All heavy atoms as TSV, in Angstrom:
chain	resi	resn	atom	element	x	y	z
A	1	MET	N	N	123.205	119.324	97.602
A	1	MET	CA	C	122.516	119.809	96.458
A	1	MET	C	C	123.029	121.227	96.126
A	1	MET	O	O	123.165	122.039	96.986
A	1	MET	CB	C	121.023	119.837	96.753
A	1	MET	CG	C	120.301	120.535	95.618
A	1	MET	SD	S	118.552	120.898	95.498
A	1	MET	CE	C	117.605	120.178	96.752
A	2	PRO	N	N	123.355	121.473	94.842
A	2	PRO	CA	C	123.820	122.779	94.446
A	2	PRO	C	C	122.744	123.861	94.663
A	2	PRO	O	O	121.534	123.524	94.623
A	2	PRO	CB	C	124.173	122.718	93.004
A	2	PRO	CG	C	124.133	121.204	92.676
A	2	PRO	CD	C	123.319	120.550	93.702
A	3	THR	N	N	123.148	125.030	94.878
A	3	THR	CA	C	122.203	126.177	95.139
A	3	THR	C	C	122.328	127.100	93.973
A	3	THR	O	O	123.305	127.240	93.283
A	3	THR	CB	C	122.463	126.886	96.446
A	3	THR	OG1	O	123.775	127.446	96.421
A	3	THR	CG2	C	122.255	125.943	97.629
A	4	ILE	N	N	121.216	127.815	93.737
A	4	ILE	CA	C	121.123	128.807	92.750
A	4	ILE	C	C	120.921	130.195	93.511
A	4	ILE	O	O	120.067	130.260	94.366
A	4	ILE	CB	C	119.932	128.645	91.742
A	4	ILE	CG1	C	120.154	127.351	91.013
A	4	ILE	CG2	C	119.800	129.809	90.831
A	4	ILE	CD1	C	119.031	126.980	90.133
A	5	GLN	N	N	121.747	131.147	93.175
A	5	GLN	CA	C	121.585	132.443	93.772
A	5	GLN	C	C	120.696	133.312	92.891
A	5	GLN	O	O	121.004	133.503	91.677
A	5	GLN	CB	C	122.937	133.099	93.985
A	5	GLN	CG	C	122.810	134.368	94.747
A	5	GLN	CD	C	124.204	134.892	95.181
A	5	GLN	OE1	O	125.244	134.328	94.827
A	5	GLN	NE2	N	124.240	135.988	95.907
A	6	LEU	N	N	119.615	133.823	93.428
A	6	LEU	CA	C	118.711	134.645	92.646
A	6	LEU	C	C	119.323	136.028	92.448
A	6	LEU	O	O	119.929	136.593	93.363
A	6	LEU	CB	C	117.370	134.854	93.416
A	6	LEU	CG	C	116.536	133.598	93.594
A	6	LEU	CD1	C	115.344	133.978	94.410
A	6	LEU	CD2	C	116.081	133.010	92.237
A	7	PRO	N	N	119.186	136.591	91.239
A	7	PRO	CA	C	119.703	137.925	91.028
A	7	PRO	C	C	118.837	138.868	91.927
A	7	PRO	O	O	117.725	138.624	92.247
A	7	PRO	CB	C	119.356	138.244	89.534
A	7	PRO	CG	C	119.162	136.872	88.931
A	7	PRO	CD	C	118.711	135.955	90.005
A	8	ALA	N	N	119.409	140.000	92.261
A	8	ALA	CA	C	118.834	140.886	93.249
A	8	ALA	C	C	117.479	141.389	92.789
A	8	ALA	O	O	116.492	141.427	93.578
A	8	ALA	CB	C	119.721	142.115	93.499
A	9	ASP	N	N	117.282	141.719	91.481
A	9	ASP	CA	C	116.011	142.210	90.992
A	9	ASP	C	C	114.962	141.100	91.049
A	9	ASP	O	O	113.792	141.421	91.404
A	9	ASP	CB	C	116.151	142.763	89.603
A	9	ASP	CG	C	116.628	141.736	88.538
A	9	ASP	OD1	O	117.387	140.847	88.938
A	9	ASP	OD2	O	116.227	141.891	87.397
A	10	LEU	N	N	115.318	139.859	90.795
A	10	LEU	CA	C	114.356	138.785	90.903
A	10	LEU	C	C	114.004	138.513	92.332
A	10	LEU	O	O	112.847	138.293	92.682
A	10	LEU	CB	C	114.920	137.517	90.208
A	10	LEU	CG	C	113.935	136.396	90.043
A	10	LEU	CD1	C	112.725	136.792	89.248
A	10	LEU	CD2	C	114.649	135.226	89.345
A	11	ARG	N	N	114.981	138.534	93.208
A	11	ARG	CA	C	114.724	138.327	94.663
A	11	ARG	C	C	113.784	139.439	95.184
A	11	ARG	O	O	112.870	139.169	95.949
A	11	ARG	CB	C	116.006	138.403	95.409
A	11	ARG	CG	C	115.874	138.281	96.929
A	11	ARG	CD	C	117.182	138.198	97.645
A	11	ARG	NE	N	117.717	136.839	97.613
A	11	ARG	CZ	C	117.259	135.851	98.344
A	11	ARG	NH1	N	116.232	136.037	99.164
A	11	ARG	NH2	N	117.711	134.653	98.307
A	12	ASN	N	N	114.021	140.678	94.735
A	12	ASN	CA	C	113.120	141.784	95.147
A	12	ASN	C	C	111.715	141.586	94.699
A	12	ASN	O	O	110.768	141.946	95.318
A	12	ASN	CB	C	113.679	143.098	94.617
A	12	ASN	CG	C	114.973	143.515	95.315
A	12	ASN	OD1	O	115.256	143.010	96.403
A	12	ASN	ND2	N	115.738	144.373	94.675
A	13	ARG	N	N	111.522	140.959	93.532
A	13	ARG	CA	C	110.135	140.668	93.011
A	13	ARG	C	C	109.506	139.490	93.751
A	13	ARG	O	O	108.355	139.504	94.011
A	13	ARG	CB	C	110.190	140.357	91.536
A	13	ARG	CG	C	110.506	141.556	90.657
A	13	ARG	CD	C	110.647	141.269	89.255
A	13	ARG	NE	N	109.390	140.706	88.654
A	13	ARG	CZ	C	109.372	140.133	87.524
A	13	ARG	NH1	N	110.400	139.915	86.759
A	13	ARG	NH2	N	108.185	139.668	87.054
A	14	TYR	N	N	110.332	138.456	94.047
A	14	TYR	CA	C	109.791	137.264	94.709
A	14	TYR	C	C	109.547	137.429	96.185
A	14	TYR	O	O	108.686	136.733	96.768
A	14	TYR	CB	C	110.781	136.110	94.467
A	14	TYR	CG	C	110.504	135.361	93.219
A	14	TYR	CD1	C	110.242	135.954	92.052
A	14	TYR	CD2	C	110.569	133.950	93.233
A	14	TYR	CE1	C	110.053	135.255	90.852
A	14	TYR	CE2	C	110.336	133.225	92.039
A	14	TYR	CZ	C	110.056	133.855	90.920
A	14	TYR	OH	O	109.876	133.162	89.777
A	15	GLU	N	N	110.272	138.354	96.830
A	15	GLU	CA	C	110.073	138.596	98.281
A	15	GLU	C	C	108.636	138.931	98.678
A	15	GLU	O	O	108.055	138.227	99.535
A	15	GLU	CB	C	111.008	139.625	98.829
A	15	GLU	CG	C	111.892	139.027	99.881
A	15	GLU	CD	C	113.028	140.009	100.267
A	15	GLU	OE1	O	113.499	140.791	99.410
A	15	GLU	OE2	O	113.400	139.953	101.439
A	16	PRO	N	N	108.017	139.953	98.027
A	16	PRO	CA	C	106.593	140.236	98.437
A	16	PRO	C	C	105.664	139.160	98.003
A	16	PRO	O	O	104.636	138.879	98.661
A	16	PRO	CB	C	106.329	141.580	97.692
A	16	PRO	CG	C	107.363	141.726	96.723
A	16	PRO	CD	C	108.537	140.940	97.133
A	17	LEU	N	N	105.953	138.439	96.865
A	17	LEU	CA	C	105.110	137.316	96.459
A	17	LEU	C	C	105.148	136.187	97.471
A	17	LEU	O	O	104.136	135.650	97.807
A	17	LEU	CB	C	105.534	136.817	95.106
A	17	LEU	CG	C	105.335	137.774	93.909
A	17	LEU	CD1	C	105.952	137.185	92.672
A	17	LEU	CD2	C	103.806	138.037	93.699
A	18	ALA	N	N	106.347	135.873	97.983
A	18	ALA	CA	C	106.476	134.787	98.938
A	18	ALA	C	C	105.713	135.124	100.241
A	18	ALA	O	O	105.148	134.304	100.862
A	18	ALA	CB	C	107.951	134.531	99.256
A	19	ASP	N	N	105.783	136.439	100.616
A	19	ASP	CA	C	105.045	136.878	101.831
A	19	ASP	C	C	103.528	136.811	101.614
A	19	ASP	O	O	102.806	136.402	102.478
A	19	ASP	CB	C	105.382	138.338	102.143
A	19	ASP	CG	C	106.782	138.507	102.735
A	19	ASP	OD1	O	107.371	137.517	103.162
A	19	ASP	OD2	O	107.349	139.619	102.627
A	20	ARG	N	N	103.077	137.121	100.407
A	20	ARG	CA	C	101.679	137.155	100.076
A	20	ARG	C	C	101.160	135.729	99.934
A	20	ARG	O	O	100.039	135.460	100.309
A	20	ARG	CB	C	101.430	137.944	98.800
A	20	ARG	CG	C	99.963	138.277	98.625
A	20	ARG	CD	C	99.741	139.179	97.447
A	20	ARG	NE	N	99.587	138.330	96.279
A	20	ARG	CZ	C	99.971	138.722	95.042
A	20	ARG	NH1	N	100.396	139.895	94.825
A	20	ARG	NH2	N	99.794	137.949	94.051
A	21	LEU	N	N	101.906	134.876	99.386
A	21	LEU	CA	C	101.478	133.453	99.183
A	21	LEU	C	C	101.832	132.659	100.415
A	21	LEU	O	O	102.942	132.269	100.619
A	21	LEU	CB	C	102.168	132.847	97.951
A	21	LEU	CG	C	101.825	133.482	96.605
A	21	LEU	CD1	C	102.744	132.961	95.524
A	21	LEU	CD2	C	100.385	133.265	96.265
A	22	ASP	N	N	100.831	132.439	101.239
A	22	ASP	CA	C	100.984	131.721	102.492
A	22	ASP	C	C	101.648	130.340	102.265
A	22	ASP	O	O	101.206	129.639	101.366
A	22	ASP	CB	C	99.659	131.563	103.194
A	22	ASP	CG	C	99.823	131.152	104.621
A	22	ASP	OD1	O	100.835	131.505	105.244
A	22	ASP	OD2	O	98.896	130.534	105.120
A	23	GLY	N	N	102.651	130.063	102.961
A	23	GLY	CA	C	103.285	128.760	102.843
A	23	GLY	C	C	104.702	128.830	102.301
A	23	GLY	O	O	105.482	127.827	102.355
A	24	PHE	N	N	105.110	129.973	101.802
A	24	PHE	CA	C	106.473	130.101	101.355
A	24	PHE	C	C	107.196	131.001	102.375
A	24	PHE	O	O	106.759	132.113	102.646
A	24	PHE	CB	C	106.544	130.750	99.943
A	24	PHE	CG	C	106.011	129.885	98.881
A	24	PHE	CD1	C	104.737	130.145	98.397
A	24	PHE	CD2	C	106.754	128.822	98.398
A	24	PHE	CE1	C	104.203	129.330	97.377
A	24	PHE	CE2	C	106.236	128.014	97.374
A	24	PHE	CZ	C	104.950	128.279	96.866
A	25	ASP	N	N	108.252	130.480	102.967
A	25	ASP	CA	C	109.005	131.210	104.013
A	25	ASP	C	C	110.026	132.186	103.420
A	25	ASP	O	O	110.561	133.043	104.167
A	25	ASP	CB	C	109.676	130.192	104.923
A	25	ASP	CG	C	108.695	129.432	105.779
A	25	ASP	OD1	O	107.643	129.973	106.029
A	25	ASP	OD2	O	109.046	128.297	106.160
A	26	SER	N	N	110.335	132.005	102.139
A	26	SER	CA	C	111.382	132.893	101.579
A	26	SER	C	C	111.199	132.946	100.052
A	26	SER	O	O	110.550	132.117	99.452
A	26	SER	CB	C	112.773	132.326	101.867
A	26	SER	OG	O	112.970	131.126	101.188
A	27	PRO	N	N	111.808	133.923	99.456
A	27	PRO	CA	C	111.794	134.028	97.988
A	27	PRO	C	C	112.430	132.757	97.361
A	27	PRO	O	O	112.082	132.317	96.281
A	27	PRO	CB	C	112.519	135.275	97.630
A	27	PRO	CG	C	113.108	135.857	98.861
A	27	PRO	CD	C	112.461	135.081	100.021
A	28	ASP	N	N	113.428	132.202	98.031
A	28	ASP	CA	C	114.114	131.003	97.548
A	28	ASP	C	C	113.200	129.845	97.461
A	28	ASP	O	O	113.227	129.114	96.463
A	28	ASP	CB	C	115.283	130.659	98.433
A	28	ASP	CG	C	116.396	131.734	98.453
A	28	ASP	OD1	O	116.681	132.242	97.389
A	28	ASP	OD2	O	116.918	132.033	99.517
A	29	GLU	N	N	112.309	129.666	98.468
A	29	GLU	CA	C	111.340	128.577	98.407
A	29	GLU	C	C	110.357	128.766	97.267
A	29	GLU	O	O	109.992	127.784	96.586
A	29	GLU	CB	C	110.566	128.495	99.690
A	29	GLU	CG	C	111.301	127.842	100.833
A	29	GLU	CD	C	110.442	127.668	102.108
A	29	GLU	OE1	O	109.201	127.759	101.987
A	29	GLU	OE2	O	111.019	127.330	103.130
A	30	LEU	N	N	109.893	129.982	97.079
A	30	LEU	CA	C	108.990	130.263	95.950
A	30	LEU	C	C	109.665	130.021	94.583
A	30	LEU	O	O	109.129	129.360	93.705
A	30	LEU	CB	C	108.484	131.709	96.052
A	30	LEU	CG	C	107.560	132.162	94.905
A	30	LEU	CD1	C	106.375	131.247	94.736
A	30	LEU	CD2	C	107.149	133.621	95.064
A	31	ALA	N	N	110.921	130.478	94.465
A	31	ALA	CA	C	111.666	130.241	93.229
A	31	ALA	C	C	111.873	128.735	92.935
A	31	ALA	O	O	111.706	128.272	91.793
A	31	ALA	CB	C	113.014	130.950	93.272
A	32	GLU	N	N	112.169	128.032	93.991
A	32	GLU	CA	C	112.350	126.583	93.833
A	32	GLU	C	C	111.027	125.925	93.371
A	32	GLU	O	O	111.003	125.079	92.463
A	32	GLU	CB	C	112.777	125.933	95.154
A	32	GLU	CG	C	113.048	124.453	95.049
A	32	GLU	CD	C	113.525	123.862	96.360
A	32	GLU	OE1	O	113.985	124.581	97.249
A	32	GLU	OE2	O	113.551	122.617	96.422
A	33	TYR	N	N	109.903	126.326	93.964
A	33	TYR	CA	C	108.641	125.830	93.516
A	33	TYR	C	C	108.306	126.144	92.081
A	33	TYR	O	O	107.907	125.252	91.324
A	33	TYR	CB	C	107.495	126.384	94.390
A	33	TYR	CG	C	106.136	126.013	93.959
A	33	TYR	CD1	C	105.577	124.751	94.242
A	33	TYR	CD2	C	105.380	126.890	93.188
A	33	TYR	CE1	C	104.318	124.388	93.744
A	33	TYR	CE2	C	104.117	126.557	92.716
A	33	TYR	CZ	C	103.614	125.296	93.012
A	33	TYR	OH	O	102.373	124.974	92.514
A	34	VAL	N	N	108.573	127.363	91.705
A	34	VAL	CA	C	108.321	127.796	90.261
A	34	VAL	C	C	109.240	126.990	89.319
A	34	VAL	O	O	108.726	126.568	88.285
A	34	VAL	CB	C	108.515	129.340	90.135
A	34	VAL	CG1	C	108.567	129.719	88.684
A	34	VAL	CG2	C	107.477	130.064	90.926
A	35	LEU	N	N	110.492	126.832	89.687
A	35	LEU	CA	C	111.408	126.147	88.820
A	35	LEU	C	C	110.992	124.657	88.664
A	35	LEU	O	O	110.992	124.066	87.562
A	35	LEU	CB	C	112.866	126.185	89.301
A	35	LEU	CG	C	113.492	127.579	89.146
A	35	LEU	CD1	C	114.813	127.574	89.961
A	35	LEU	CD2	C	113.764	127.840	87.708
A	36	GLU	N	N	110.593	124.051	89.763
A	36	GLU	CA	C	110.143	122.631	89.743
A	36	GLU	C	C	108.869	122.504	88.917
A	36	GLU	O	O	108.771	121.557	88.092
A	36	GLU	CB	C	109.897	122.139	91.193
A	36	GLU	CG	C	109.460	120.712	91.262
A	36	GLU	CD	C	110.556	119.710	90.797
A	36	GLU	OE1	O	111.747	119.980	90.972
A	36	GLU	OE2	O	110.153	118.672	90.215
A	37	ALA	N	N	107.870	123.368	89.102
A	37	ALA	CA	C	106.675	123.293	88.328
A	37	ALA	C	C	106.919	123.529	86.871
A	37	ALA	O	O	106.329	122.799	86.010
A	37	ALA	CB	C	105.630	124.307	88.862
A	38	THR	N	N	107.802	124.451	86.522
A	38	THR	CA	C	108.133	124.728	85.151
A	38	THR	C	C	108.828	123.480	84.494
A	38	THR	O	O	108.495	123.137	83.314
A	38	THR	CB	C	109.061	125.942	85.051
A	38	THR	OG1	O	108.382	127.070	85.625
A	38	THR	CG2	C	109.360	126.264	83.582
A	39	ALA	N	N	109.758	122.889	85.225
A	39	ALA	CA	C	110.444	121.706	84.713
A	39	ALA	C	C	109.439	120.598	84.440
A	39	ALA	O	O	109.526	119.906	83.389
A	39	ALA	CB	C	111.524	121.282	85.659
A	40	GLU	N	N	108.512	120.406	85.348
A	40	GLU	CA	C	107.495	119.376	85.126
A	40	GLU	C	C	106.618	119.635	83.893
A	40	GLU	O	O	106.323	118.723	83.162
A	40	GLU	CB	C	106.673	119.257	86.413
A	40	GLU	CG	C	107.323	118.579	87.529
A	40	GLU	CD	C	106.509	118.562	88.807
A	40	GLU	OE1	O	105.289	118.920	88.803
A	40	GLU	OE2	O	107.022	118.187	89.892
A	41	GLU	N	N	106.243	120.865	83.706
A	41	GLU	CA	C	105.479	121.228	82.544
A	41	GLU	C	C	106.249	120.960	81.251
A	41	GLU	O	O	105.684	120.437	80.292
A	41	GLU	CB	C	105.090	122.696	82.523
A	41	GLU	CG	C	103.927	123.041	83.454
A	41	GLU	CD	C	103.504	124.540	83.345
A	41	GLU	OE1	O	103.799	125.151	82.253
A	41	GLU	OE2	O	102.918	125.025	84.301
A	42	ILE	N	N	107.470	121.365	81.262
A	42	ILE	CA	C	108.347	121.167	80.062
A	42	ILE	C	C	108.503	119.650	79.769
A	42	ILE	O	O	108.365	119.185	78.652
A	42	ILE	CB	C	109.734	121.856	80.245
A	42	ILE	CG1	C	109.499	123.392	80.187
A	42	ILE	CG2	C	110.687	121.408	79.105
A	42	ILE	CD1	C	110.702	124.169	80.554
A	43	GLU	N	N	108.715	118.903	80.860
A	43	GLU	CA	C	108.887	117.416	80.669
A	43	GLU	C	C	107.635	116.779	80.113
A	43	GLU	O	O	107.692	115.864	79.376
A	43	GLU	CB	C	109.296	116.822	82.000
A	43	GLU	CG	C	110.710	117.121	82.423
A	43	GLU	CD	C	111.072	116.789	83.884
A	43	GLU	OE1	O	110.101	116.396	84.631
A	43	GLU	OE2	O	112.187	116.786	84.242
A	44	ARG	N	N	106.498	117.266	80.543
A	44	ARG	CA	C	105.211	116.708	80.027
A	44	ARG	C	C	104.902	117.241	78.666
A	44	ARG	O	O	103.968	116.753	78.030
A	44	ARG	CB	C	104.051	117.144	80.990
A	44	ARG	CG	C	103.995	116.402	82.268
A	44	ARG	CD	C	102.672	116.650	83.006
A	44	ARG	NE	N	102.299	118.053	82.985
A	44	ARG	CZ	C	102.388	118.878	83.971
A	44	ARG	NH1	N	102.966	118.568	85.117
A	44	ARG	NH2	N	101.971	120.171	83.881
A	45	GLY	N	N	105.596	118.300	78.233
A	45	GLY	CA	C	105.326	118.906	76.886
A	45	GLY	C	C	104.216	119.918	76.998
A	45	GLY	O	O	103.630	120.261	75.965
A	46	ASP	N	N	103.878	120.423	78.159
A	46	ASP	CA	C	102.809	121.328	78.376
A	46	ASP	C	C	103.265	122.789	78.131
A	46	ASP	O	O	103.236	123.614	79.048
A	46	ASP	CB	C	102.178	121.267	79.776
A	46	ASP	CG	C	101.481	119.984	80.017
A	46	ASP	OD1	O	101.218	119.254	79.015
A	46	ASP	OD2	O	101.171	119.694	81.133
A	47	THR	N	N	103.772	123.061	76.975
A	47	THR	CA	C	104.261	124.393	76.703
A	47	THR	C	C	103.406	125.186	75.740
A	47	THR	O	O	103.733	126.272	75.299
A	47	THR	CB	C	105.721	124.399	76.152
A	47	THR	OG1	O	105.664	123.565	74.939
A	47	THR	CG2	C	106.664	123.775	77.149
A	48	ASP	N	N	102.175	124.607	75.429
A	48	ASP	CA	C	101.280	125.308	74.510
A	48	ASP	C	C	100.646	126.501	75.204
A	48	ASP	O	O	99.988	126.382	76.258
A	48	ASP	CB	C	100.193	124.274	74.110
A	48	ASP	CG	C	99.208	124.918	73.052
A	48	ASP	OD1	O	99.537	125.944	72.500
A	48	ASP	OD2	O	98.146	124.276	72.885
A	49	SER	N	N	100.800	127.731	74.667
A	49	SER	CA	C	100.329	128.906	75.245
A	49	SER	C	C	98.778	128.993	75.225
A	49	SER	O	O	98.213	129.734	76.019
A	49	SER	CB	C	100.907	130.168	74.602
A	49	SER	OG	O	100.507	130.203	73.263
A	50	ALA	N	N	98.113	128.206	74.428
A	50	ALA	CA	C	96.631	128.212	74.396
A	50	ALA	C	C	96.052	127.657	75.696
A	50	ALA	O	O	94.912	127.990	76.068
A	50	ALA	CB	C	96.171	127.386	73.190
A	51	THR	N	N	96.800	126.818	76.368
A	51	THR	CA	C	96.311	126.259	77.621
A	51	THR	C	C	96.817	126.963	78.861
A	51	THR	O	O	96.458	126.601	79.984
A	51	THR	CB	C	96.679	124.769	77.704
A	51	THR	OG1	O	98.071	124.635	77.697
A	51	THR	CG2	C	96.036	123.941	76.596
A	52	ASP	N	N	97.589	128.042	78.689
A	52	ASP	CA	C	98.189	128.724	79.777
A	52	ASP	C	C	97.171	129.242	80.794
A	52	ASP	O	O	97.318	129.109	82.000
A	52	ASP	CB	C	99.125	129.878	79.311
A	52	ASP	CG	C	100.408	129.372	78.834
A	52	ASP	OD1	O	100.727	128.202	78.963
A	52	ASP	OD2	O	101.167	130.251	78.242
A	53	SER	N	N	96.124	129.945	80.359
A	53	SER	CA	C	95.160	130.485	81.263
A	53	SER	C	C	94.419	129.396	81.995
A	53	SER	O	O	94.141	129.592	83.207
A	53	SER	CB	C	94.140	131.437	80.542
A	53	SER	OG	O	93.438	130.724	79.628
A	54	ALA	N	N	94.106	128.276	81.369
A	54	ALA	CA	C	93.450	127.208	82.030
A	54	ALA	C	C	94.421	126.576	83.057
A	54	ALA	O	O	94.018	126.246	84.182
A	54	ALA	CB	C	92.951	126.168	81.076
A	55	ASP	N	N	95.682	126.468	82.693
A	55	ASP	CA	C	96.629	125.908	83.584
A	55	ASP	C	C	96.837	126.854	84.824
A	55	ASP	O	O	97.024	126.366	85.957
A	55	ASP	CB	C	98.024	125.742	82.928
A	55	ASP	CG	C	98.007	124.583	81.917
A	55	ASP	OD1	O	97.117	123.726	81.948
A	55	ASP	OD2	O	98.919	124.594	81.053
A	56	ASP	N	N	96.841	128.150	84.575
A	56	ASP	CA	C	96.965	129.115	85.649
A	56	ASP	C	C	95.842	128.897	86.716
A	56	ASP	O	O	96.078	128.955	87.883
A	56	ASP	CB	C	96.945	130.582	85.166
A	56	ASP	CG	C	98.176	130.919	84.403
A	56	ASP	OD1	O	99.172	130.145	84.475
A	56	ASP	OD2	O	98.175	131.983	83.711
A	57	GLU	N	N	94.638	128.760	86.211
A	57	GLU	CA	C	93.495	128.510	87.144
A	57	GLU	C	C	93.697	127.196	87.923
A	57	GLU	O	O	93.388	127.180	89.121
A	57	GLU	CB	C	92.189	128.437	86.325
A	57	GLU	CG	C	91.789	129.848	85.800
A	57	GLU	CD	C	90.517	129.747	85.001
A	57	GLU	OE1	O	89.641	128.926	85.328
A	57	GLU	OE2	O	90.310	130.537	84.063
A	58	VAL	N	N	94.157	126.151	87.276
A	58	VAL	CA	C	94.358	124.914	87.960
A	58	VAL	C	C	95.451	125.067	89.023
A	58	VAL	O	O	95.276	124.602	90.168
A	58	VAL	CB	C	94.748	123.771	86.962
A	58	VAL	CG1	C	95.197	122.496	87.663
A	58	VAL	CG2	C	93.599	123.484	86.000
A	59	VAL	N	N	96.544	125.780	88.694
A	59	VAL	CA	C	97.611	125.950	89.656
A	59	VAL	C	C	97.125	126.822	90.820
A	59	VAL	O	O	97.383	126.495	91.968
A	59	VAL	CB	C	98.829	126.595	88.961
A	59	VAL	CG1	C	99.869	127.056	89.982
A	59	VAL	CG2	C	99.471	125.677	87.940
A	60	GLU	N	N	96.361	127.871	90.512
A	60	GLU	CA	C	95.814	128.698	91.581
A	60	GLU	C	C	94.897	127.956	92.510
A	60	GLU	O	O	94.969	128.079	93.745
A	60	GLU	CB	C	95.183	129.914	91.029
A	60	GLU	CG	C	96.117	130.983	90.485
A	60	GLU	CD	C	95.375	132.181	89.898
A	60	GLU	OE1	O	94.142	132.324	90.072
A	60	GLU	OE2	O	96.053	133.031	89.301
A	61	ASP	N	N	94.024	127.159	91.916
A	61	ASP	CA	C	93.129	126.317	92.722
A	61	ASP	C	C	93.890	125.315	93.605
A	61	ASP	O	O	93.576	125.137	94.768
A	61	ASP	CB	C	92.188	125.485	91.846
A	61	ASP	CG	C	91.098	126.403	91.180
A	61	ASP	OD1	O	90.880	127.504	91.660
A	61	ASP	OD2	O	90.512	125.951	90.163
A	62	ARG	N	N	94.985	124.720	93.018
A	62	ARG	CA	C	95.776	123.749	93.809
A	62	ARG	C	C	96.527	124.475	94.940
A	62	ARG	O	O	96.584	123.967	96.012
A	62	ARG	CB	C	96.753	123.064	92.858
A	62	ARG	CG	C	97.506	121.941	93.548
A	62	ARG	CD	C	96.622	120.860	93.990
A	62	ARG	NE	N	97.420	119.798	94.602
A	62	ARG	CZ	C	97.081	119.172	95.742
A	62	ARG	NH1	N	95.922	119.434	96.339
A	62	ARG	NH2	N	97.843	118.257	96.220
A	63	LEU	N	N	97.065	125.670	94.650
A	63	LEU	CA	C	97.832	126.373	95.652
A	63	LEU	C	C	96.861	126.764	96.785
A	63	LEU	O	O	97.239	126.764	97.975
A	63	LEU	CB	C	98.451	127.652	95.042
A	63	LEU	CG	C	99.690	127.413	94.197
A	63	LEU	CD1	C	100.085	128.724	93.532
A	63	LEU	CD2	C	100.825	126.851	95.009
A	64	GLU	N	N	95.595	127.142	96.397
A	64	GLU	CA	C	94.616	127.502	97.463
A	64	GLU	C	C	94.258	126.239	98.277
A	64	GLU	O	O	94.220	126.381	99.522
A	64	GLU	CB	C	93.325	128.017	96.759
A	64	GLU	CG	C	92.323	128.494	97.723
A	64	GLU	CD	C	91.037	129.043	97.089
A	64	GLU	OE1	O	90.936	128.946	95.854
A	64	GLU	OE2	O	90.231	129.599	97.811
A	65	GLN	N	N	94.105	125.092	97.654
A	65	GLN	CA	C	93.824	123.860	98.339
A	65	GLN	C	C	94.950	123.517	99.357
A	65	GLN	O	O	94.694	123.035	100.443
A	65	GLN	CB	C	93.637	122.709	97.395
A	65	GLN	CG	C	92.352	122.797	96.575
A	65	GLN	CD	C	92.269	121.762	95.537
A	65	GLN	OE1	O	93.187	120.966	95.369
A	65	GLN	NE2	N	91.217	121.818	94.724
A	66	LEU	N	N	96.174	123.782	98.946
A	66	LEU	CA	C	97.298	123.484	99.802
A	66	LEU	C	C	97.591	124.477	100.849
A	66	LEU	O	O	98.420	124.335	101.705
A	66	LEU	CB	C	98.583	123.319	98.917
A	66	LEU	CG	C	98.588	122.080	97.946
A	66	LEU	CD1	C	99.728	122.202	97.011
A	66	LEU	CD2	C	98.677	120.838	98.718
A	67	GLY	N	N	96.856	125.617	100.804
A	67	GLY	CA	C	96.969	126.660	101.787
A	67	GLY	C	C	98.068	127.638	101.419
A	67	GLY	O	O	98.405	128.496	102.280
A	68	TYR	N	N	98.578	127.639	100.229
A	68	TYR	CA	C	99.620	128.557	99.830
A	68	TYR	C	C	99.037	129.886	99.328
A	68	TYR	O	O	99.736	130.905	99.206
A	68	TYR	CB	C	100.476	127.979	98.698
A	68	TYR	CG	C	101.355	126.845	99.173
A	68	TYR	CD1	C	101.258	125.617	98.617
A	68	TYR	CD2	C	102.327	127.065	100.139
A	68	TYR	CE1	C	102.043	124.538	99.031
A	68	TYR	CE2	C	103.150	126.006	100.594
A	68	TYR	CZ	C	103.001	124.762	100.019
A	68	TYR	OH	O	103.797	123.740	100.432
A	69	LEU	N	N	97.721	129.883	98.946
A	69	LEU	CA	C	97.130	131.044	98.379
A	69	LEU	C	C	95.711	131.218	98.937
A	69	LEU	O	O	95.046	130.224	99.090
A	69	LEU	CB	C	97.044	130.822	96.851
A	69	LEU	CG	C	96.434	131.970	95.979
A	69	LEU	CD1	C	97.303	133.197	96.087
A	69	LEU	CD2	C	96.332	131.478	94.539
A	70	GLU	N	N	95.393	132.446	99.273
A	70	GLU	CA	C	94.020	132.717	99.707
A	70	GLU	C	C	93.323	133.590	98.723
A	70	GLU	O	O	93.917	134.580	98.232
A	70	GLU	CB	C	94.054	133.423	101.102
A	70	GLU	CG	C	94.608	132.519	102.184
A	70	GLU	CD	C	94.650	133.274	103.528
A	70	GLU	OE1	O	94.019	134.334	103.640
A	70	GLU	OE2	O	95.368	132.792	104.400
A	71	LYS	N	N	92.097	133.266	98.385
A	71	LYS	CA	C	91.371	134.072	97.412
A	71	LYS	C	C	90.306	134.882	98.144
A	71	LYS	O	O	89.900	134.593	99.199
A	71	LYS	CB	C	90.623	133.181	96.410
A	71	LYS	CG	C	91.616	132.621	95.424
A	71	LYS	CD	C	90.901	131.910	94.252
A	71	LYS	CE	C	91.835	131.409	93.264
A	71	LYS	NZ	N	91.226	130.764	92.155
């Protein structure tokens, strides 16, 4: 599988997020998750900004259920 190299500034932003979100061992894992989730949203046609905040809550709830996020 081809790999994507994160730019240094993005890696620096994702590193503390990956540490904070339990379940991601590296910024690369977090970036892969974000890219996959974004691709799924685009494929479903879920790009309406009116539903973004509701979607954010659903994603946060799911991440919490999976143990990736603690509230």
